[in-house]
Backbone bond lengths (Angstrom), bond angles and torsions (degrees), N, CA, C in turn:
res aa  C-N    CA-C-N  psi(-1)  N-CA   C-N-CA  omega(-1)  CA-C   N-CA-C  phi
1 X - - - 1.448 - - 1.522 107.24 -
2 X 1.295 116.94 133.99 1.454 120.52 179.77 1.495 110.48 -124.92
3 X 1.336 114.92 148.71 1.453 120.41 176.33 1.517 107.60 -84.69
4 X 1.319 117.11 113.81 1.454 120.59 -179.08 1.517 111.75 -84.79
5 X 1.312 116.46 -56.11 1.445 120.31 -176.60 1.519 108.52 -167.36
6 X 1.308 115.10 175.79 1.445 119.14 177.14 1.519 108.62 -138.43
7 X 1.308 114.84 158.88 1.450 122.43 174.96 1.513 105.58 -121.79
8 X 1.318 116.42 90.32 1.467 121.06 -173.57 1.518 111.99 -63.54
9 X 1.327 117.15 -33.75 1.462 119.66 -178.69 1.538 110.71 -62.20
10 X 1.329 116.29 -32.42 1.462 120.75 -179.73 1.531 111.73 -101.58
11 X 1.317 118.32 4.20 1.452 123.17 -179.69 1.533 111.44 56.27
12 X 1.328 114.88 49.48 1.466 121.09 -177.38 1.513 110.24 -128.66
13 X 1.334 115.68 136.96 1.461 120.87 170.93 1.519 107.35 -114.59
14 X 1.318 115.22 139.21 1.461 121.55 -178.41 1.522 108.75 -109.99
15 X 1.316 116.06 126.46 1.464 121.73 -179.58 1.535 109.69 -129.21
16 X 1.318 115.33 151.63 1.465 120.89 -178.97 1.516 111.48 -116.38
17 X 1.310 115.33 141.13 1.459 121.65 173.70 1.524 109.30 -92.62
18 X 1.321 115.86 157.96 1.457 121.17 172.51 1.521 109.77 -81.62
19 X 1.334 116.03 -156.31 1.460 121.57 -173.63 1.533 113.67 -69.77
20 X 1.341 117.13 -24.77 1.461 119.78 -176.13 1.525 110.77 -141.33
21 X 1.322 115.21 150.53 1.452 122.12 169.58 1.518 105.15 -125.43
22 X 1.342 115.07 100.93 1.459 120.01 -173.11 1.527 110.81 -147.01
23 X 1.324 116.43 -166.78 1.463 121.04 -175.77 1.520 113.34 -66.97
24 X 1.320 118.00 -15.48 1.459 121.06 179.77 1.527 112.92 -83.35
25 X 1.330 117.80 -27.79 1.459 119.74 -175.85 1.525 113.75 -130.25
26 X 1.316 117.36 11.40 1.463 119.20 -176.38 1.527 112.92 -62.10
27 X 1.343 116.80 -35.27 1.465 119.59 -176.53 1.522 111.37 -63.24
28 X 1.324 116.45 -40.92 1.471 120.52 177.85 1.525 110.80 -61.62
29 X 1.323 116.52 -45.05 1.455 120.70 179.49 1.518 110.84 -65.29
30 X 1.322 116.90 -44.05 1.460 121.20 -179.76 1.526 110.64 -62.49
31 X 1.317 117.30 -44.80 1.461 121.07 179.73 1.537 111.60 -62.58
32 X 1.328 116.04 -41.34 1.465 119.55 -179.73 1.519 111.35 -65.94
33 X 1.324 117.45 -43.14 1.469 120.35 179.10 1.525 111.07 -66.57
34 X 1.323 117.08 -40.28 1.453 120.47 178.02 1.524 110.40 -61.70
35 X 1.329 117.72 -40.63 1.461 121.04 178.93 1.527 111.77 -61.55
36 X 1.323 116.41 -41.09 1.475 120.42 177.62 1.524 109.99 -61.68
37 X 1.323 115.66 -48.61 1.459 120.71 -176.91 1.525 110.85 -64.35
38 X 1.319 117.33 -41.86 1.458 119.73 179.53 1.520 112.48 -64.52
39 X 1.339 117.43 -26.53 1.470 120.68 175.44 1.514 111.71 -76.43
40 X 1.319 117.14 -9.35 1.444 121.22 -179.22 1.507 114.44 83.38
41 X 1.325 116.31 26.53 1.463 120.59 179.65 1.516 111.23 -107.85
42 X 1.328 115.27 147.44 1.451 121.19 167.54 1.524 107.39 -73.81
43 X 1.329 116.90 158.59 1.464 119.69 -178.09 1.526 111.43 -129.34
44 X 1.329 113.83 138.62 1.453 121.39 166.47 1.528 105.37 -108.96
45 X 1.312 116.28 120.69 1.455 121.16 179.38 1.517 108.20 -101.28
46 X 1.333 116.08 107.76 1.454 121.82 -178.22 1.528 108.51 -82.44
47 X 1.322 115.67 112.21 1.456 121.52 -175.71 1.525 111.48 -106.41
48 X 1.324 117.66 20.31 1.461 122.43 -176.52 1.524 112.04 -55.18
49 X 1.321 118.67 -41.11 1.463 122.12 -177.54 1.514 112.91 -84.15
50 X 1.322 117.42 -9.48 1.473 121.91 -174.49 1.525 110.52 -84.28
51 X 1.326 116.66 128.98 1.458 120.21 177.67 1.524 113.59 -120.48
52 X 1.347 116.39 4.63 1.461 119.38 178.67 1.529 110.05 -154.32
53 X 1.325 115.73 133.97 1.453 122.77 173.97 1.521 107.38 -130.58
54 X 1.333 116.40 119.42 1.468 121.26 179.58 1.529 109.63 -84.61
55 X 1.320 116.40 176.95 1.461 120.53 176.61 1.528 110.15 -61.54
56 X 1.314 117.33 -33.63 1.460 120.68 176.36 1.517 109.78 -65.10
57 X 1.313 117.56 -42.12 1.452 122.00 177.22 1.518 112.30 -63.40
58 X 1.330 116.68 -40.64 1.465 120.43 176.93 1.519 110.95 -61.78
59 X 1.327 116.03 -39.38 1.469 119.97 178.25 1.520 110.84 -62.76
60 X 1.333 117.19 -40.45 1.465 121.12 178.00 1.532 110.09 -62.27
61 X 1.316 116.92 -43.82 1.468 119.86 179.78 1.524 110.92 -62.83
62 X 1.329 116.74 -46.78 1.451 120.41 -177.44 1.527 111.83 -66.74
63 X 1.317 117.51 -43.72 1.479 119.47 -179.47 1.520 110.29 -67.21
64 X 1.334 117.79 -35.48 1.459 120.55 177.54 1.512 110.84 -66.53
65 X 1.324 117.11 -39.77 1.456 120.66 178.23 1.536 110.04 -63.14
66 X 1.323 116.59 -44.57 1.474 120.27 179.41 1.522 111.45 -62.42
67 X 1.339 117.24 -40.83 1.475 120.43 178.06 1.520 110.51 -64.27
68 X 1.329 116.27 -41.81 1.472 120.55 179.75 1.531 110.32 -63.04
69 X 1.317 116.58 -47.59 1.465 119.89 -178.64 1.520 111.85 -63.80
70 X 1.321 117.73 -33.50 1.471 120.56 177.87 1.522 111.14 -63.06
71 X 1.329 116.98 -24.03 1.465 121.80 178.83 1.524 111.90 -102.32
72 X 1.343 117.09 10.34 1.455 120.95 -179.28 1.508 113.76 74.60
73 X 1.319 116.57 24.71 1.462 122.08 -178.55 1.514 110.27 -114.75
74 X 1.338 116.27 174.68 1.461 121.03 -179.46 1.521 111.10 -131.34
75 X 1.315 115.76 152.64 1.461 124.39 171.78 1.521 106.96 -119.81
76 X 1.328 115.98 117.06 1.456 122.50 179.08 1.523 109.33 -106.76
77 X 1.318 117.11 141.86 1.454 122.39 179.13 1.514 108.84 -111.63
78 X 1.332 116.26 136.99 1.463 120.15 179.71 1.535 110.84 -135.33
79 X 1.329 114.66 153.44 1.462 120.95 169.28 1.513 115.74 77.53
80 X 1.339 118.08 39.99 1.458 118.91 179.27 1.536 110.88 -64.09
81 X 1.314 116.09 131.24 1.472 120.33 167.26 1.518 107.07 -73.62
82 X 1.324 117.25 167.24 1.466 119.89 177.41 1.526 111.60 -57.95
83 X 1.342 115.90 -38.81 1.458 121.15 -179.60 1.527 111.41 -64.96
84 X 1.317 116.38 -45.71 1.465 119.76 -179.08 1.529 109.96 -69.51
85 X 1.318 117.90 -39.31 1.471 120.56 176.97 1.530 109.89 -58.17
86 X 1.330 117.01 -43.41 1.464 120.65 177.59 1.524 111.43 -59.75
87 X 1.309 117.13 -45.13 1.472 121.98 179.05 1.523 110.02 -60.70
88 X 1.334 116.57 -45.69 1.453 120.48 -178.41 1.520 111.44 -64.66
89 X 1.331 117.23 -40.08 1.472 121.42 -179.74 1.527 112.44 -70.74
90 X 1.328 116.84 -44.31 1.471 120.43 -178.41 1.525 110.45 -63.61
91 X 1.308 117.78 -37.98 1.465 121.00 -178.94 1.522 113.23 -83.91
92 X 1.333 116.81 -12.07 1.457 120.36 -177.36 1.514 113.45 83.98
93 X 1.330 116.98 1.83 1.449 120.82 -177.98 1.535 111.99 -69.05
94 X 1.312 117.29 -19.58 1.474 119.02 177.02 1.527 111.20 -63.45
95 X 1.329 117.51 -20.54 1.463 121.55 177.87 1.525 112.93 -79.95
96 X 1.319 118.07 -16.57 1.456 122.06 -176.90 1.520 113.28 -89.84
97 X 1.328 117.43 -21.60 1.457 121.41 -171.77 1.522 111.84 -121.19
98 X 1.315 114.46 144.37 1.461 119.68 169.10 1.520 106.00 -84.53
99 X 1.328 116.27 123.32 1.456 119.45 -176.83 1.524 110.66 -126.89
100 X 1.331 114.33 155.65 1.454 122.07 -177.56 1.528 108.60 -137.84
101 X 1.325 115.51 158.71 1.474 120.37 -179.82 1.517 112.09 -69.64
102 X 1.345 117.06 -38.73 1.466 121.62 -176.51 1.520 110.47 -138.12
103 X 1.313 115.52 163.21 1.465 120.82 174.90 1.519 109.83 -61.78
104 X 1.331 117.17 -44.58 1.465 119.98 -179.54 1.519 111.84 -60.10
105 X 1.328 117.17 -41.31 1.470 120.93 177.60 1.530 110.60 -61.38
106 X 1.305 116.20 -41.73 1.465 120.90 178.75 1.532 111.02 -63.76
107 X 1.316 116.50 -47.50 1.465 120.50 -179.47 1.528 110.79 -61.79
108 X 1.313 117.11 -40.99 1.470 120.49 178.79 1.519 110.99 -64.00
109 X 1.325 117.63 -42.96 1.454 121.88 179.52 1.526 111.61 -64.15
110 X 1.318 117.05 -37.80 1.462 121.48 -178.33 1.519 112.25 -77.10
111 X 1.325 117.37 -21.36 1.463 121.27 -178.48 1.528 112.08 -77.82
112 X 1.311 116.70 -13.84 1.483 120.25 -177.45 1.495 110.21 -74.17
């Protein structure tokens, strides 16, 4: 996961995932999301490069969302590949998250 940029005016940090979110790299993703939340920032998680999310990865996303909401913050997901969209839909996780096609689309929607 890498820190791409932030939008301080909107209190948002944008981060990108690599090709997979699974049991091999979940801790890095979880730590990065926790750091954003602890700073008091909303997060946009850019998943454009991600083509696989395991059950461990889904747990990281859900627990991060719950932590964010407990602090009055949000976690937005953007850039689902067809494979990730299928995983999110089959598991019902698409109902838990507000998602957008691109980071720009997300930022525009949040600016309204």
